[in-house]
N, C-alpha and C positions, 0 to 999 in steps of 0.2 A: 211141774207137772202139767200134761197138754192139757188145753181147756177144750172137754171134749162137743162145747156148743160150736167152739171154732173149728172143730174136725169136722164139727157135719154142715155148716154154711155153705164149705169149700170140697166134699167130699159128697156131699148127698145130691145134688142138682147138675148135670151137666151142664155145659159154656152154650152157646150157640150163636153162631158168629154168621153167616150169611150163608148158611145153609150148612156150614162146617160146626161137626158136635165132635170137643172134646171132654173128657172129665176126667178127676181127681181123685188117686188113691193114695192112702198112705204107704209111704217104700215100704220095702219088707225085704229080707236079707241078699232071695235070690235075684235083686235087682242086683245086684254091686258088676254084674260083667257090664247091663246095659247103661249102669253109673260112668265105670270107665272107659268104654266107648264113646258116651256123651259128653265126658272131659276133652280126652283125645279130638275127636270133634269139635270143639271148642276152641281149644288151648293147642291143638297142633299145626294149624294155619301159623300160627306165628316162630316157630321153626321151623318151613319150607324155605330149602336153599340156605342153609347155614350151615351146609359141610358134613352135618351129623348125618353116619350111616342108618338105616330106618331102623334096623334093633335097638343102637345108639339112644335114639329119638324116642322109639315107643319105651324105653327102660327111663328114661327119666319122667316121660310125663305117663306112665304107672306111679314112681314115687314121689308125682307131686300130685298124686290124687290122692295116694294114700297121706300126705301131709294133709290137704284139705278134708280130708274125712276126718281123720283128726280133733283139729281145727272145729269144724265144726260138731264136732261132739263135745269138747271142750266147754268152748265158748255158748254154743247156743241149743244142749240139749235137751233142751226144752220145746224146741221151733217144733212146729208145725214140718214134715217133710214127707212131701207129697210126690208122686209120677202121676206125668199129664201124659195123659193115652190118646188115641184116638184110633175108633173102631177095634179096642182092647187092645192093641200092640202101642207101648210105650214110648215115646217121639221127646219129652224132658221132662225136666224137675223144676219143682217152682218149691222153693222154704223162704218159710215166712217165722219168726221169731216176734212173739207178741208179750212187750212191756208191759208196764205200768205208766210207761208217759209214751211211750213211741211202736209204732208196727214197725220191723224190720226188715226189709226184703234181702236176705240174708244169698239167694238169687233164685235166676230168673235160668234155666240155659235148655237152648230147643237145639231139637235136629237140625243140620243143614237145609234137609226140605220139607222142613215147619216152621220157618223161623218167617218172615214177610208176610203173614197170611193172619194179622191181626190177633193171632192166641194170645202175646204179651201182653199187648198191649189192654185184651180184654181182664187179663189176670192184676193187670194192674189197679184195675177200674174196680177189679175185686177185693180186692185189698185196700185200697179207699177209701170203698163204703163201710167196709166194716171198721177200720179202725176212727172214719167220720162217727158211727155213729157212739163210738167211744169218746169223741172228744181228743182224739190222738192220732202224732203228725205220722206220716209213712218214711222211712228213710232208706238210701239205698248206695252204698258206695258206687262208685264204677269208675273203671281206669280210665284216663285221658282220653287215649285214643279211640276207645269203642263207641261203632258213630248209633249204639243203643240211647246216647245224651240224649238228644234230637226225639226220640221216642218218650222220654222221661220229661224233657222240656215242657214237649205236647200235652201232656197228663199233667201239668202244674209246678213238676218241681224243681227247684231253683237248688245253685249250689251254695252251699253253708257251710262248708271248708276244705280243706285239701292236706292230703297226707302222700305225699308221694308212693305211689303214681295213681291215687284216685283222688275222684271228689266224692266230697258226702255232697248227696242232692236230697233236700226236704220238700215235704209237701204236707201243707197244714192241711187240717181239718176243714172241711168245708162245712160252711154255716147256710142259711137260708137265701143270703144274697149271694151266694157263691155260683159262679159261672164256671166249672169245672164240670169237664167234658160228664154226658149219661153214662150211666151203668151197664154192663152188658146185659144182655136176654138172657136171664137163667130159668131157663126149663126146667117145671116143679115148683120154682116159687122163690 
């Protein structure tokens, strides 16, 4: 069962970054077409130039998306499945599973035009601050060739394990003497 207080922590307040305001809301069934397109925008470039016809590549990505949805529903059923919006339009997704010892970032994905604007970093800060309040680590699996590893390292994540093709990266909870980055500005509280 999802902790409604945790949902309120993320959904009730827009995140403001350098004048850019984004908000989070719970995912709904009607988000499926957006989520499929988001998945294709993230994973599709891996298959460019592989010689597959467009319709084959599209069908493969659609199948992979369905498999991912089924995996997340099975293993992270009680996670927060949130849609990232800017000006009322979806631009990404943020999935967070809150366990008794750790908060697992299941997925952060943004449309290409929303990347490299500080949104992912602000969400990491928000997730880490929430985990720290409960004395929990934050973990994420990152593909070894994913350039986002640099962002995670800047945010205090360190490699803690390996499972091809992923690194498990963790961030310990902040303590009073921690020098971890400051949390993002959150409007309204």
